[in-house]
N, C-alpha and C positions, 0 to 999 in steps of 0.2 A: 580475337577470341571474344565471344559474347559473355555477358554477365552470367547467364545460365551455366555456361561451361566453367567459369571462374568462381562461381558462387561458393562452393564448399571451402576451398582453400582460403579465399579472401575473408569470408565471413568469420571463420574460426579464428583467424589471426586478429581480426578486429575485436572479437570477443575477448581474446587473450590480452590485447592492448588495454581494453577497458578494465579488466580485472587487475592488471598491474598498477593502475592509477588509483591509489587510495582515495576514497571519497566518502568519508563519514558525513553525516548530516550537517549541513551548513558549510561544507567544504568541498563542494562538487565542481569547482571551477575548471579543474584540469580535464575532467571527463566531459563537461559541457563543451569545451573548446575542441576536444578530440572528436566529439559527435558532429559538431558543425563542420569541422574540417573534412570529415568523411562524407557528409552530405554533399558538400561542394565538389568533392572529388567524384562522387557518383552522379553529378549533374542535376542535383535538385534545383528547382526554379528559384527557391528562396531558402536560405539557411542562416540563422542568426541566434543570438542569445537575447531573450527578452529582459525587461527591467527587473523581474523577479529572480532571474538566473536560470530559467528553463532553457534548454536547447530546443530549438523549433525549426522544422523544415517543412516545405511544401512542394508538392509535385502536382502539376495540372491546374487547370483554371475553370473546371466545370462547376455547376451550381451545387451538386451533391457533395457534401463534405464528410469524409471518413477519417476519423481520428484514431491513431494508435499511440498509446501512452505507456511509457516505462519510467520508473523513477531511477535516478542516478545515485542516490545515497545508499549507504549500507550501514548496518550496525557495526560497532567497533570490534576489534580483536584484542583481547586481553590475555590470551594464552598461546601466543604464536609458537612458543617452544614446544607445545604439546601437539601441534598439528602434524599429520603424516607427511605433508608437503608444505613448504612455506606459503602462507596465506595470500601473498601478493606476487608469487612467482608465476602463476597461471600455467602450471605444468599440466600436461596431458598424460594420464596413466590409465591403461586398459580402456581406452575409448571414452574417458571422462575428463572434463576440464575441472581442475581443482582450484579453489581460491575463494576468498571472501567476495561475495557478489556474483559468483558463477551461477547460482540459482536465483538469488534475490538482489538484482535481477538484470545483470549486465548481459547475459546471454540473450535474453529476450530483447533488450534494447538494441543490441547488434542485429538481431534477426529482423526487427521491425525496420531499422534503417535500410537494410538490404532488401527486405520484402517489398517495400514501396518502390524501390528502384527496379526490382525485377518485374513488378506489375507494369511499370511503364514500358520496359523492353518488350513485354509480351502483348502490348497494345491494350491493356486493361484500364489505363488511366485517361483515355482520350476525353471522356465526357464527365470526369470527376475531378475533385480536388482532394488530395490526400495530405493529411497533416500527420507528422511523426514528431513526438516530443520526448525529451528526456527531462523529467521533472525533478524538482528539489524537495528535500526534507519530508518525504512521504513517511518516513519511519516515525515522525512525530505529528505530522499535520495532514492526514489523509484528505486529499481533494482540494485543500486550500491553494496548492500550487497551480493546478490547472484552472481553478476558479479565477485566479488572478490573471492567468494567461488569456482565458476566454474574454475577460473584461477588457484587458489592454488591447487585444487584437480584434475585438468585436466579433467573436466567433460563436456560432451555435452549430455544432456538428449534427449531421443526420444520424450517424451511427458512430459508436465508440467501441474500441477493443482495448481492454486493459490487459497488458501483456504479462501479468503476474504469473509465477510458476503454477502450472496445472498438469504437468507431465504430458503436455499436448492433448489434453482432454478439454472439450468445449465446456465452459463453466457458465452457468446460467444465473448465478447470483451469489450473494454472501450474507452472513449474519449481520445484524445491526450492532452498534456499539454506543454505549452511554458511559462516559467517564465522569464521575461525580466526586466532589470534595465535601467532606463533613468536618465541621469544626465544633469542638466543645469549648465552653467558656467558663473559666473558673475564677478564683480570686487568689492572688499571690499572698503568701505569708512566709515567715521564716521557718526553716526546716525544724527548728526546735519547738515550734508551736503550731503544728499542722492543723490543729483544731480551729485556728483562727482564719484559715483559708478554705478554699474549695478547690480540690484537686481536679484539674481538667482531664487528667489521664484516667482517674477513677470514673469520671463521668463518661469517658469514652469506652471503658471496659465493657459495660453492658451493651453498648451499641455494636461493638465488635462481635459479641455473642449473637446479636440479632442478625448481623451480616451472615455469619456462618449458618444460622438457622434458615435464613432466606435462601441461600444457595441450595440447602438440602430440599426445601420445598420446591424450588425450581426443578431440581433433578428428579424429584418424585412425580413431576407432571408427565413423565414419559419421554419418548424420543420422537422428534428432536426437542430439545429443551434449552432454555436460556441458562446462563450462569452469572454468578457475581463473585468477585474475589477482592480482598483487600490487598492492594499492590504497593502501598507506601504508608508510612506512619511517622509522625514527628510531634514534638511539643515545643512550647515556648516557656522558658523559665528564667527567672532573674539570675539564678546561679545554681550551682549544684547543692546549695544549702537552702533552696526555696521550693515552695509548693508551685507546680506548673500552673500558669494562668490560662494557657490555651493548648489544645491538642488538635491534631488534624490527621485524618486518614484519607486516602485516595482510593476510590473504588472503580473497578473495571467490570462493567455489566455488558454481557453479550446477549443479543436478542435474536429470537427466531421469528420466522414469518408469522404475522398475526399479533405479535406483541406491539404495544403502542407507547408513545411518549407519555400518555396519560397514566398508563400502568407503571412506568418507571417513576414518575413523579409521586404517585401514591405510595410506592415502595419506600422512597426516600422519606416521605412524611412519616411513615410508620417506623422507620429506623430511628428517627430523632424524637419521636413522641415522648413527652414527659421528661425529657432531659434538657439540660442547659446547652442546647446545640442548634446549629443551623446548617443548611446544605446549599450547594450551588453546583451548576455545571462546571466541570474541571477544566476551564479554558486554559489553553497552553499558548505561550508567546515565544516565538523564535525570531531570529534575524537571518535572512538568507545570505549566501556568500556574496551577493551583490548589494547587500545592505537593505533589502526590502523587509519590512515588518510582516511577520506571519502571525495572525491571530486565529487560532483554531478552536472551535467549539465542538467538542466530540459528542454529538447527539444525533445518531443516524439510525433509521429503522432498517430492518432486513429487507432485501429486495430480490426479485426473481424475474427474469425476462419472460414476457408473454410468448408462449410458443406459437402464437399466431402472427408474430412479428416477421416482417421480411428478413430481418437479420438472422432469425432462427433458421429459416429455410436456406438462406444463403450460406450460413456457416455449415449446415449439413452437406450442401452440395460441394462446398470448398473442401470439406474433410474427405468426402468420397473421391474427389479429384486428386487430392494429395496422397491419400493412403490406400486408395483402391478398394475401399469398403465403407459402408455406412458406420457412423459412430456406434459403438457397442454400449456406451453409457455417457452420461453427462455428470458434471460435478457441481458442487455447491460449497464455496469456501467457508470455513469457520472463522476467518480473519477479515479485517477491513482493508479496503483499497481506495485508490483514487476514484473508483467508480461512484462514490457517494455524490460527487459533483454532477456528472451527467445524469445520473438516475434522478437526482433531485430536480433536474430541469426537464424531466420527462423524455429523455433521450434513450433510445434503445441501445443497450450495452451488453456485451459479453466479456468473458475472460478467456484467455488462451495464451499459454506460454510454455517454453521448455523448462524442465527441471521439476524435481519432486519437492513440493512446498514444505514437506516435513523436514527437509534438509536445510531450509533457510535458517539463518541465525546460528547454525550449529558449527562446531568444530569439524574440520574436514569437509566443509561444504563443497559439493561437486555436482556437475551437470553432464549428462550424456551428450557427447558431441553431435552424434547423428540427429538428435532431436532439435538441436539448434538450427541446423540446416532445414529440417522438416518444417519447423515453425515459420521460417522465412517463406518457404514455398506455400504454406497454408495462408499466410497473410496476403501473398500475391494473388492466390486463387480466390480468396474472399473478396478482394477488391474487384476482381473480375466478375463476381456474381452479384455485386450490389449495384 
């Protein structure tokens, strides 16, 4: 029996297997091993885990390289008892696969693994090289994972598909992201004599008001518009009987097309003006499950695929082949993805994956089963058109 005939049953069972394997960020090893094992079972020419911990597979040996990426990590579950179905049971109810990662994004990972194999069976991979990856720690370090993979394996794809959930709608770009850290600097003193110190929290209070005002100004710019939110706050104090000597806030700034790094830097300068304060890019540091250091600098501009790109026309043709009609609309994600790496390299990139992204990270996360199979067929058809 051909893979085309076996596709639906095998693919959905593989997606269920992946959902059952808990893989919080920096703990994706079991999923990586399962992905590589499945690639080998499907006859990939190469399948291995790189030194960062990404699962990587290749089909074909042509010069044109097409890369499909899905991240293996998920956000944590802290309310399992409140779920309709157990979050790691991977149960199917009314045509939908339930569980953590079913949307974000193990269904897409399974679909990409099978989609590449299906493309080869259909004769679409003869003059191409197809790379499928399951990447690590995307929830914290957008793009750093595949940046390290590209460097280690000396890869520069011609086209990239980020398989994040889009409800099987071709997605042409996403908002930018700038995560910033502001610190205020005070002077410690005993709590019984606060006038002898400088309270860093009080220094921060006005800055927090400025952040809220900045978000309102951005909102008033019309639609689409950027946003900024204070997402974390802390202080340093010698004891509960002392004036805090330092306070820190972490800011999440989302950017729309046309907003620039220079604009963000000017905003940060305005936020700290006249205060005992400094700011910096909110660099994050993680360690992958393989022990590789991940250093992520979250400063990325919004991007959108040029509709004159061969990838755009190929995606439209693949969509028509898969669904029997032209796309009715395109999407533009309001969240960040691993696309920041290929886009920064000037590589044509789109997004496409099963699942409604508004269900990601939510209780009772679930994905329509039929759309998982459809995504695999679309990936195969896209390979055929590129």
